[in-house]
Residue, then its C-alpha position, 0 to 999 in steps of 0.5 A: m500500500k502507498y499513500v498519495l498526497f494531492y495538493e490543490s493550488a491556491d488561486d495565486v499559486l504562481s505569485k506565492a510559490p517562488a518565495h516558498f519553493p526553496a524550503h518546500s524543495a528542502r523538505l521534499d529532499q528530506f523525506h526522499d532521502a529518508g526513503t518515505l517519499l517515492m515520487v512527486g510532481t505537478f499535473g499538466d496545469p498546476q494552477e488548475e490541476g495541482s500536484m501529487s506526491i507518493f509516500t510509503t506510509r500515511e504517517a509520512a504523508e501526514a508529517f510532510v504536509k503538517d509543516d510543508p511551507f507550501v501548506v503553512n504559507g497558503v500556496i496550497r488551498n486544499w490537500y488530501i491523502r488517499e490510499w493507493d493499492e499499487i498492483l505492479d511494482p517494477 
């Protein structure tokens, strides 16, 4: 089982994100280096479609979002976590 964290972008994401991206990126690196963040990325139009991250545990996803600079500083309007039952693991 994996856990997918979905982010819905705030209306002003393009103006807010650059100021908070370095701290957000450092947090991504921290969780990736710990082995709990597997993948992260935006959808085709981040403003309208948002982004997602895949974590190995729900606890890791919840810990990430709790202090993520994008969430704390309003770059993200809404977020949610879904269980993902991966059926093919290369």
